[in-house]
N, C-alpha and C positions, 0 to 999 in steps of 0.2 A: 359788421363794419358798415357805418352809413357814408354817404357822400351827399354834399350840396348837389341840387339841382344845375345840370350843366347849360350855359347860356350857348345855343346852337344859331349859325347864320347861314341862308342859302346863297351863292351867285350863280345866277343864270335860271331864268327860271320858266325853261322851255318843257319839253314832254319829259326828259328824264326827272325832272325837278319834282313836277307835281301834275302835268298835264294827264299823264297816261293812266291816273287815277280815276277818271272818268269813261275809260275805257270799260265796256260792260263785258267784254269776253274776260278781261285777263284778270289773274288771282290778285286780291290785294293784300299786304300792299304793294306796290309796284314801282314804287319812285321813291326819291330821296325824302320827301315830306310825308309821304304816307307811311316810312319807317320811322320816322321819329314822332308822329301821331299815334303810332303802335306801343308807344311806351308812356308812361303817365307824367306827366308835367313836373313831377317833383324828381325826376330822373334826370329829364333833359326838355328843354324847350325852344322854341325856334322864335326867335324874338326880333329878326330884321332879315332882309332879303334885299336884293339889287338887280338888275337888271337894265341894259340899255332900252328896252321897249317897254315904254311909258304905260302902256293901255295892259299891257301882259301883266307887266307889275302890279298894276293898280287891282287887276282881277285877282291875281293870287292872294293879294292884301284882304281884299273883302272876303273872298273865301274860307281865307283860314284864319282871319283876325289878328293878324300882323299889323301894328304899327309903323315898325321902322323900315322902310322902304326907301332906296336909294337907287340913282340912276349911275354912281359911280361907286363900285364895291369898295375903293380905298378910303373913302369919307364913311361907309359903312362901317368898316374894322377899326379907325379911328374912335368914332363918335359912340359906336355900341360894344365894342371889346367883347366880341362871342370869345368863347374858350373853343368851340368847334365849329368847324367852316366845313358844308358842301361845297365843289367844284363843278357845275355842271354847264360849263359853259365849253364852247369847242375846244377841238383838241390845242388849237392853233394861239388859244390865248392861257391854258391851263398853267404855263410855266413860268409866266410874270404875275397869275395869279396865287400861285402856291408860294413863292417866294414873299410876295408881299403880304400874304396872311402870317409868314413864319415870321417876319418880320414885326409884324403888327403884335405878336406875342402869343399867338392861338396856342393852345394844347393839341390840338386834334384836328387831322384833314382826312375828309373824304373826297377822293378825288375820282372822277370817271374816267373811264379808260378811251383811248390808250393815253398813258401817262403823260405823253408830251408829241412831238411830232420833227423830233432828232435825239441822238444819243448824247449830245452835250446837254440839250434842256434836260433830258431825264438824270443824265448824271448828277448835273447843277442839283435838281429837285432832291434826289438822294443822299446825297451829301450833306445839304442844308437841313434836313429832316433830322440826319442822324447827329451831326453838330450842335445842333438847339436842343434834341431831346424831345421832339414834336413826335406825338404818335400818329400814324398814317396809314390808312388802307386804301387800296386801289382797287376799283369795282368792277375786278372779274369774280363775278359772282357765285360762279360755280363751285368754287374752294367753299363755300358756305353751304352745298348744296348736298343733301342724304345720297341721292344716288350716284354724285360722283365721289364722294368721300367713301361709300361704301365698293363702288367698284376699285378703287385704291388700295381697301382694305383686303379686297379678296384677290389682288395682283400682288401686295405686299405679304401676303399669306400663302404666297404659292399657288393660289388658286385656278389660275392657267397655265403652272408652270413657268417657265422661263419667258418673260416677254420679249417678241422679238420684233414686231413692227405693229404699228397703227398706221390705217387710212383715213384720213380726215377730210371731211367736204362740209364747206361753208359756203356760202354767198358773197363772193366778191370781198372787198374792202380789206387788206391786206390788215390795216391798223384800226380801223374802227369795229371791224367782228372780228377779224384773224388775231388780236392780241388775247382776245377771248381762249381761243383752239392753243396757240402757242402757249399760255400760260399753263393750259393743260397738261400738254405735252409735256414741258417743263418739269411739271408736279409730279406726273408719273413716271417721264424717264429718266429726269436727271439731266446735267448740263449737254448742251449741243458743242459737237466737234466741228462740224461742219455744214455748207447750206448751198443747194445748188439750185438755181431757179430762173422762173421768168416772169415778166410781169405782163397782164394785158395791158393795151395802149385804151385807156380812159379817153374818153369825150372831150376836146376842148385841148387846152393847152396842157403838155405832158413834158418838159423837159425834164434833162437828168435831174439837175439838181433842186427843182422844188415839184415834183411831180404831184399828181393827182391821187388820191388813194386809192387805188385800182384793185384789181383782184389777180388771180395770178396760178401759178404752180410750183410745187417746190419737191425736192427730194432733202430731209434732214437726217445727218448721221448724227446719233448721239454716242458720248463718250463709254456707255456700257454696253455698245454693240448691237444695240436694237435702231431701228430706223424709223422715219415716218415721209409718208409721201402726203402732201396737201393737194387740193384740188379744191380751189376757190374761183372760178371763175363767174362771170356776172351770170346772174340767173334770175328767170321771172317769179320767181317764189323763192320762200327764205328755206335754207336748210343750213342745219348744222348736228353733225354728226361724227363718232370715231365707232372704226371698228378696229377693235383691240385683239390682236392674234398673238396666244402664245405658245410652246411649246406641248402644252395640255391641256388647250382650253380655247372660248373665245367670249369677249362681251361686245357687244353693240349699244351704244347707249347716245342718245341724242335727240333732237326735238320732236313734238309731237307723239311723246310717249313711249319712244322707242327705249327698251330698257329689255335686253335679252343677257341669257347667261347658256352656254354650251359647253358641254364637257364629253370626251371622247367614249363610247360605249361599243358593245359589241355591235357589228352590221346588221343590219334587217335583211341585206342582200347577199353578203358576201362573207365565207365560213374563214374564220382566222384574221379576218379586217375589222379595225376600230374606225368607225366615224363621229362626227360631232352630232348630237342631240340636244336638243331645248331643255335646259333645266327652270325651275320657278327663281326667278332671279331674289338671293336673300333677304329680309325682312331687313329695313334700316329705318330711321327715325327721321323724319322729313319736317323741318320746322320751315317758317317764311325767309327766303334768302336774302330780302332786303333787312330784316327786322334781326336775322341772324349776324348780317354784316355791322349795321349797326352798333347792335349788343358789343360785338368782340371791340370796335373802334371805343366807347365808352369804356370798356373793360379796360382798354390798352392806356387808353387817357388815366384812371385810378390805378395802374399798376397792377392791374390783376392778372392780364393775360397778354400775351406777345400777339401783333397784328397777324394775321393769317395770310396776307398778301401786302407785303410792303413795298416801297418805292423801288428797294433793291429788283423784286420779284415783275416789278411794272416796267424796270428799264430791261432786264434781259427777254421779255416778250415782246419789247419794242424792237430790239436788236435783232432777234429771229425775224421779224418784216422787214426791217430794213436790210439785212443780209439778202432776201431775196431780191430788192430793189438794186443792190449792188452786185450782185451776179449777175442778174438778168444785161447790168449795165455790161460789165465785163467780159460776160460770157463763160466763167468759170466758177470754180467753187471758190465760196468764201470762206472763211475759218474762224471760228468762235474762239475768243472773244474778238470783236471786229477791232483792229488795232486804232482805226480811224475811220471817220463817215462823216462827211458833209453834208447827204443829202436831208433834206425838211423837207416832210411830205404834207400836203394840204388835206387835213382830214377834219371831221366834224366831231 
């Protein structure tokens, strides 16, 4: 089956949109535009972009030969009629942009994370995409990672026994970084039951109704009986890691090449006792997560496969982040699903 080339556009021309392609240390592609360029123009082609920073917009257009450049994304949507839109603007603007893109008739949206900054916003995006039949992925990119898919396969195949707990570390910001982690926890463990947490006090204004996107710490109980502890205080370095403990093994996975698998064997030191020893992590196929994500969206638009990270997934990851804020405010555990949350977090 053949399909005509899909017209795409980008809203927000900052780092994640294209600028990180100039990082000499990063694996390429590592941005939305890099992913689009990894496909042949006969599959998908970026025809337009918008940004309120005219200099950055002009530089983007010159770099990639994109002529449809707009300071107003609504004008771009109306005049260019893209079929796929990447939303790379800050989280505070994504809700309105996603709804406007759907209203303009797009068939697919690739939205950065967090999906939104409040539950009401995220719910409205999810409901609109379902009502209008718009394919949508949220950029929790570990869903497309070979390492994380293999880790989940090991768990599902009883490779570490009954999954009991996950210790999760990351560097601050419960929405901007944390929704990546919460999405993985939900993917591995299923629905959460309740959350008990405390946020860090961010520098500057940090009131209860519209707090800054700070870090914090939390305990999350899941409905399957497993639990997770979150350690997300601000740090002077990047850190993102899971220590996954089962009744018969352990997986450790994170940034900087951390990928470990342990199973119990007879102890080298104590007769009759078993201890965990490292095994070679099973082989897996590893594509580029950006290319894989875009390919999933293109296939979703063409009706070939479902989105691996839907707005509903994005909603639930955001819900855990906001539940920590709610628990910190009340000083008590907060049950999931949240019945109501009026907190709106200022996140990038």
